[in-house]
C-alpha positions in Angstrom: -0.1 0.5 0.3 1.5 3.6 -0.8 0.9 5.9 1.2 0.8 9.8 0.1 2.6 12.7 1.7 1.2 15.8 1.6 4.1 18.5 1.0 3.4 21.6 2.9 4.0 24.8 0.2 5.5 28.1 1.4 3.6 30.7 1.1 5.1 34.0 0.2 4.4 37.5 1.9 4.6 39.1 -1.6 4.4 42.8 0.4 7.1 41.9 2.4 9.6 41.0 -0.4 8.9 44.1 -2.0 9.5 45.8 1.0 12.6 44.2 1.7 13.7 44.7 -1.8 12.9 48.1 -2.2 15.0 48.9 0.7 17.9 47.0 -0.8 17.8 49.2 -3.7 17.7 51.8 -1.7 21.0 51.1 0.6 22.5 50.7 -2.4 22.0 53.5 -4.1 22.8 55.5 -1.3 26.1 53.9 -1.0 27.1 52.9 -4.1 28.0 56.4 -5.5 30.1 56.7 -2.1 32.6 54.3 -2.8 32.5 55.0 -6.7 34.3 58.3 -6.3 36.4 56.8 -3.6 38.2 54.5 -6.7 37.9 57.7 -9.6 39.3 55.6 -12.4 39.9 59.1 -14.5 41.6 60.6 -11.8 43.9 58.2 -10.9 44.8 58.3 -14.5 45.3 61.4 -14.8 47.7 61.6 -12.4 49.7 58.7 -13.8 50.0 60.5 -17.0 53.2 62.1 -17.7 51.0 65.4 -20.3 48.9 66.1 -17.0 51.9 65.8 -14.8 53.8 68.2 -16.5 50.6 70.9 -16.6 50.5 71.1 -13.1 54.0 72.3 -12.8 55.7 69.2 -11.7 59.2 68.2 -13.6 59.3 65.0 -15.4 62.3 63.6 -16.4 62.4 61.3 -19.7 64.8 59.1 -21.2 65.7 59.9 -24.8 65.3 57.0 -26.9 66.1 56.7 -30.8 63.3 56.7 -33.3 64.7 53.4 -34.4 65.2 52.1 -37.9 63.5 52.6 -41.1 62.8 49.4 -43.5 66.0 50.9 -45.9 68.3 51.3 -43.2 67.7 47.5 -41.7 68.0 45.8 -44.9 71.4 47.7 -45.5 72.2 46.9 -41.9 72.0 43.4 -41.9 73.2 43.0 -45.3 76.5 44.8 -44.4 76.3 42.6 -41.2 76.1 39.3 -42.8 77.5 39.8 -46.1 74.8 37.5 -47.6 72.4 38.7 -50.4 68.9 40.3 -49.2 66.0 38.2 -50.5 63.2 40.5 -49.0 62.4 42.6 -47.0 58.9 43.7 -45.0 57.5 45.7 -42.4 55.0 44.1 -39.2 53.4 46.3 -36.8 53.6 44.5 -32.9 53.0 46.0 -30.2 52.2 49.7 -31.2 56.2 48.9 -32.8 57.4 48.5 -36.2 59.2 45.1 -36.5 61.1 44.6 -40.0 61.6 40.7 -41.0 64.5 40.7 -43.3 65.5 37.3 -45.2 68.8 36.9 -46.4 70.6 34.1 -48.4 73.8 33.2 -47.4 76.1 30.0 -48.1 73.0 28.2 -50.0 70.9 28.8 -46.4 67.9 31.2 -46.1 68.0 33.0 -42.7 65.0 35.6 -41.4 66.5 38.7 -39.4 64.5 40.5 -37.2 64.6 44.2 -36.6 62.9 46.8 -34.5 62.0 49.5 -36.1 60.1 53.0 -35.3 57.1 53.5 -32.5 54.0 53.9 -33.9 
């Protein structure tokens, strides 16, 4: 013989749920803007950026960096250094910088040389 057991269903008090949800939204609206202003991303980034520090009169020291090689300069440099015949040369942009790939034939072997170029 099989017995059926009645499962008691939980009744939801919609009035209390709506009140709790409204209070939660109100608390979030009050406290979240304070937290957002404490971590103001734009201000923090401006403080780190060189352009804004200079405009505020703060001394900024920079190291002078060469502008890098053009494709023609890189090709000539590799040709002189290896003493081989340049087969092809191409420039690709990687990580905000030009990188020159130069294929050179020497002693029957083809080697690809990579030369850093200018920043973009």
